[in-house]
N, C-alpha and C positions, 0 to 999 in steps of 0.2 A: 731810594726805596728802603723801607724799613725791613730789617732782617726777619721780623715776625709777620710780615704781610703775607697773605696767601700767594703761593707760587704763580698762580694763573694770572695775577695782575700785571706781571711783567715778562711772562714766559715767551720764548721764541720756540714755536712749534713747527715741526717739519712734517709736511704732508707726504705720506707714503701712498701712492696709487699702486696698490699691491700687484696688479697684473704687470706693471711696467717697471718695478723697482729692481728686483733681483730674482732670478730663476734658480732655485736650489736643486731641482731634480731633472733639469734638462728637457722639459716638455715645451719650452718656448713661452711659458706663462709664469710670471712672478708668483712667489708663494711665501709662506711663513718661514720656511727654511732659509730662503734668500734674505729675508729681513734679518733673521738671527745672525747670518754670516756677515752682515754689514753693520752690526751694532757698533763695533770699534770705529768705523768710519763716522757714524753719526755722533759718537762721543767726541772724536777729534774735531768734527765740525763745530761743536759747541752748542748744540740745541738742547732745550730743556725737556722736550716731549715729542712724541710722534703721534700724528693723527693718521689712522689707517682706514682707507676706504673699505666698503663692506666686504667682509670675509665670510659671511654666512652662506649656508646652503642655498643655492640659487640655480635656476635654469639658464641664467646669464642672458636673458633677453635685453637687459640694460646693464650688462657687465657687473652684476651683483646688487644693483639697486632694485631688483625684483627678488625679494627675500621669500624663500619657501619655509625656512625654519630659523628663527632668530637665536636659537640655543645650540645650533650645530654649525661647525665650520664646513665650508664646501670642500669636498675631496680634492679639487684642483689646487687648493691652497694648503691643505694639511688636515690636521685633526684638532679636536678640542684640547687634547693633551699638548699638541704643538703650540697652540695659542697660550696655554697656561705657562709653558716653558718660556715662550717669548716674553711674556709679562715679567716673569721672574728674572730672566737675564737682562732685560732692559732696565729693570730697577737696580740690578747690580752695577750697571753702567751709569747710574744716576739719571736715567731717562724714563719719563712717565709715558703711559700708553693710553691713547684716547681712540677707541673704535668709533666708527660711524654707527648711527642708529637711524632707521628709515621708518618713521611712524605714519607717514601720509598714506602709504599703500603697501600691499604685499605682492608677492607673485601670484599669478593665477593658478600656480601649482601648490600654494599654501593649503594646508588641511582645511582651514576655515572656508576658503573660497570653493574648494572642491565640494565641501559639504553643502554650501549654498547652491551650487549648481544642481546637486542631486536632490535637494529638498524642494526646489521649485518655487514659483511665484507665491508671495504672501507668507513665506515660512519665516520662522524665527532666525534661522541660519542666515537668511538674506539681510536681516536687519543689521548685521555687523558691517555691511558694505552699503553702497549707495545704489540701490536698484530702484527703478521707476518704470511705469508704463510709458509708452511713446505718445507723442502728440499726433493729431490728425484723426480722421474717422476710423482708421484701421490700425492706429498706433505705429505706423511705419516711419514716422518722423522722430528724431531724437527729442528727449524731454526739454532741452533748451539749446541755445546756440553756443555753448561753451566749446572751446577748442583745446586740443592737446598741445602741450609745450613742445612735442615732437612733430607737430603738424597734423592736420586733419581734425575730425570731430573728436570730442572728449567722451563720446558714448559709443558703446558697441551693443548691438541687439543679439539676444540669444534666440535659439530656435523656439523656445516657449513664449516668446513675445516680449519678455522683460528686457530693459536696457540697463547696463551698468556703467558707472562713471569711472573714467581713468584720465586724470589730468596729464598723464605721461603716455606710455605705450599701452595698447590693449592688454598686454600681459601683466599690467600693473594696476589692478583694480583699487580704487580709493576706499579706505576704511571710513566707517561712520563713527566719528569721534563724539557723537552725542550718546553713543551706546555705552552703558557702564561696563560691559564685558571687555570692550576694547581698551578702555582706560585701565581697568584692573590688570589686563594681560600685559600691557607695556610697563606698568609699574613692577610687575613680576619679572619681566625681562631685564629691567634695569638692575634689580636686586641680584639676579642670576650672575650678571657680569661684574657688578661691584664686589660681590663676594669672592670672585676670582681675581681680584686685584686691579682691575682697570681703574684709571684715575679720573675718568670722565667720559663724556660722549660729545661728538659733533652731531648735531641734529639736522638731518636732511629735510629740506623744504619746511622749516619750522613755522613758516608763515602760512602754510596751506591746509592745516588740519581741519579747521572749522569751515563748513559751508553754510550759506544762508539757508534757513529751513525751507523756504519756498522755492529754492533753486531758480531764481529769476534769470532772464537773459542778461548778457553782459551790458555794462553801461556804454554809451557812445564813445568811440575812440576820439581822443582829443587831437587837435592839430599840433604837431610837433615842429612846425616850420620855424617857429621862433625860439626853439631850444626847450629844455626841460622845464616843466612847471612844478614848483615845489609845493604841492598841496595834496592832501590826502583825498583819495577817491574811495567812496564806499563800494568796495568790490565784493561780488557775491562769493568768491572763494579764496581771495588772498588777504592776509593780514586783518582778519576780523578780531574784534576786541575779545570775544569769548575764548580765543586760543590761550590767553594768559592764565585762565583757570587751570588748564592742563599743566602748565609749567610751574605754577605754584605748588601743585601736588608733586611734581617731579623734584622740585627743590627739597621738599620734605624727605623724599626717598634718599637723595644724595646726602642729606644731613644726618641720616641714620648711620653713615659709615665714616670712619676716621680718615684723616689725611687730606682734607680740603678737596674732596671730589668736586668736579666742576662740569658745566655744560657750556658749549659754544653753539650758538644758533646760526644756521644758514637762513637768515631772514631778510628777504627783499622788502623794503619798506619805502613808501613815497617820500618820507621826510626824516630827518634825524630825530625829531620828536617821536615819530612812530617806532623807529628802531630802538630808542631808549626805553620804550615801554617793555621790551623783552627782557631787560636787564635791571629792572627794579630790584630792591633789596630782597624781596620775597620771591623773585622769579629766577631766571637763568643768570649765569655768572657773566658771560660775555657774548658778543655777537660779531660776526664778520662785518667789516666796514667796506661794503661794496662801493660806496660813494668814492672812496679813495682809489680803489681799483679802476673805477669807471671814469676817473677824471681825465681831462685833456692834459697834454704836456704844456701847461701854462701856469705861471706863477700865481696869477690872480685866482684862477680856478682852484688850484691846489690849496692855497691859503684859506680860501672860503670853506673848502671841505674840511680842512684840519680844524679851523675855528668852530664850525658848526658841530663837528663830531665831539670835540672836547667839551664844548659847552653843554650839549644835550646829555651826553653820557655822564659827565661830571655832576650834573644836576641830580642824578639818581644814584650817585656814588659808585658808578661802574667805570672800569678802565676802558680805554679805546683799544681796538685791535686793528692792525694795519696789514694789508695783503695786496700783492701785486699780480699774482697769477694763481690759478688752481686748475683742476682737471676739467672744468666746464668752459673755460675761456681761452682765447688766443694768448699764447705766451707773450709777456710784455716786451721783450726785445723786438718782436715782430710788430707789435702795436706801435711802439715808440719809434720804429724804423721807418715810419711814414712821415713825410715832412709836416703834414697837418694831422695831429693826433686829436681827434674829436672826442668829446664826451659821448657816451652812449646810454641807452635807456634800459632800465631793469627788465629782466625776463625776455630780452630780445637778443638775437645773435649779433655779435660784433662783426661788421663787414668792413674790412680794411679798404681804404681809398688810396690809390696811387701805388707806384712801384716801391719795393722794399729796398731801403738802404741799411743793410744789417750793421755796418760799422757805426752808423748813427744810432741805431737801436741799441747796440751794446754800450755805447758811451752813455746814453740816457739811462739804460738799465743799471749801470754801475752807480750813477748819481742817485737814481731812485732808491737803490738799496741803502745807501748811506742816509738818505732822507728818512726812509721807513724805520730804520733801526735806531735813529736818533730821537724819534717822536715818543712822547709819553705813552706808556701802556705796553701791550704785547704785540707780537708780530708772527705772521705765518710765512713759511718758506716752502714753496712747492718743489717737489723733487726735480732736480735738474736745473732749477733756477740758479743755484749756486755755481753751475757750470756754464751759465750763459746760453743755455740751449734755446734756439729759436723755434717757432712753430714750424712743423713740417707741412708746408703748404702744397706740396706736389705728390702726395700719396696717390698711387694709382686708384682709380675708381673701384677696381676689383678688390682692393685691400680694405676699403671702408667698411666699418662694422657698426658705427654709431647708428641707433635706430632712426635718428633724425634724417639720415640720408634717404632711407626708403620712405619714411612717413612724409617727407617734403616733396616727394616726386622727383628726387635727384636734383633739387635746386639748392639745398643747404647741405654742405659737406659734413656738417656736424663737428664733433669735438675730438676726433681721432688724432688730429694734428698736434695736439698738446699732450697726447697720451703715449707717444712712441717710447718704447723701452729706452732707458738712459744708458749711456756708455760708461763703462768702468775702466777698461784697459784694452790694449791690443790695437792692431792696425786695420782690422776689418770686422764687419758684423759677425757675431753678436756683441763685439766689444766687451767681453767679460760679463755680459748680462746673464748668459747661461754658462754652466761649467764646461770646461774643455772637453771636446769630443761629443757634445750634445748633438743628437741627430735632428731635433726639431728646430726650425727657424723661429725667431721671435714672432709673437702673435701679430705685431704690426712691423712692417719693414723699416729698418733704420737707414738713414742717409749714408751714402758711401764716403762722405767727407767728414765724419764725426770723430776720427781718430784723435785729432788735436783737441777735441772737446772733452775727452775722457778724464776721469778722476786721476788716472795714472799720469797722463800727459800734463795736467795742470798742477799736480802736487809739487810744491817746492818752487814754482815759478812765481816770483813776487808780482809779476804783471798780470797774472791770471785772475779770472773771476773767482775761482775757488779760493785762492789765497786772500782775495779781497774780503770775501765772506768770512773766512776763518779769522782774519785779523779783526774785522768789525765785531764779530760775535765775542771774541776774547776781550776787546776793549769794552764792549757793552757790559760784560759780566764784571769787569774789574773797576770801571769808573763809577763813582758814587752818584754821579748826576743822571745816569741812564737807567732805563726801565720805567716803572711807574713814577708818576710825579707831575710836575708842572713845567711850563716853558714860557718864555717871554720873547715876543717878536722884537727885532732890532731894526733901526732905520737902514734902508738899503735902496739902491736904485730900482726903477721899474724892471721887472723881470728877474729879480734876485730875491730869493728867500733867505732870510738870516734870522736865527733865533738862538737864544742862550738857554742853558739849563744849569741849575745850581747843584753843586759848586763847580764853577770854573770851566764850563764847556760851551762851545759854540759850533753850530752847524750852519754851513752856507751852501746853497745850491744856485748855480747860475743857469737860469732858463732863458736868458736874453741872448742877443746875437753878438754881444761885445764882451771882451775880457773885463774882469773886475779886480781891482786892487784889494788884496787881503788887508784886513785891519791889523793893528798891533796885537801880538799874541805871544804867549810864553813857549808854546810847542806845537808843531804840526803833528797831530795824532794819526791822521789817515787822509788820503786824497783818493778820489775815484780815478784820477789820471794825472799825468805830469803837469806840474805848475810851470809856467813860463814867466821868468822875471818877477816871481812873487805874485803873479796874477792868476785868478781863477778863470779858466777858459770856458766858453759856452758849453752847455750840457755836461758840466762837471760839478762835483760836490767835494766839500772838505770838512773835516772835523779838526777843531783847534782847541787847545788848552789855553785858558786865559790866566 
């Protein structure tokens, strides 16, 4: 990696789900004070930046992804002054700060939407959102058959007869991105935060902003019995070509500010080619690689995803980014802890099949971490991933807060299981998540057996997941072969991934059922687990110096 290359081409970015990272004031909800208190930990872990889930003023219908004011911090998390202080202190620790931006929709409590409700049908205020009359002779049927990502119809009817679109919860009305005021407002919001020192933005639902002007019904659902079909479907509200005009304008805004400000897109696309369109030279800088996250635990599948990603993104000059977990999906130790880890389809909930073997899941998660951190480009680490936290699959129904639970008629438990507050220290909940003596319990209950998973318990233990991540990130920073660049596959038996990076680095991952004899090498840099007689065991990975 060239020392003059932009930082984001090889950065390891740590995702802070603010509600569940650290509680500074004892109310059971994570906040900016909590993040500030843990900056030394993040520095010691070795990450380059933090991505913070929405911290804006919000009624919290979707835990902050329903924004009422993009220029104000929600009081649950702190103040604007607190945010500015966090940015300053993070920079002093050598850590960049990337907040979320949520452009697809606002809260129904946003001043614009409240004005639209007051102004009535046909008003200029309603043009900023997607309002339509209903179908049928009396307008009582929704304008089309679109469905909410949280379950149920994507339309809600108002008492005055108009329907408004919400691809998520009814409290999250979709903006009309064909309207010039919407585009101008978000460019102003970007400048507001860039001027306060943020280093970039993660763009929520980056693929969803533009809707087909005629709002047609959804295309027929394809038969998935034969596995995923890698071809683009002309969808009426996902991944439409016109969305790239918006991001070309955003790129110009970022370029007004010094310091390699950057964007990362949460963009679900049908093919690697469609994903690459988001990161052309005049567009966004990077995009999440969900194909990698959604891959099965299979050498052939993973190699195909890696090849396709590097080829398509490299063709437009963009680096790949690799991610194993985030706040919207089941944590990967619990996905990998099923004997058969299947690929799943974009924009659908992952439903695990079979009993959980957590020991197996942890072995595979350790190997996957070394694979991810050895690949060319950047990587994202979801908070608690470095602790080996599994999905909490047995939260009581009374504790579930994700809107998916209610919207699905209690058939989809939603995403709360990957959002449980992480453990820092101690033998019992809240495990240092809240300050000593706090009266409020964490907003989601923590398992009773997490003491051994805490930062305190794992620090200094060479066999722990935390020390594996710390060591891997240190080597990644120091070794000239790692970060952005190229790689070359090496010959290996079926079920084994083996690739080199120059100068003098080799990564091997054994996804087969048999041990594999390591090749000649100068030094063992790191192994995900013990080697036996110089052989790489199944579901293990190794880094070698050549």
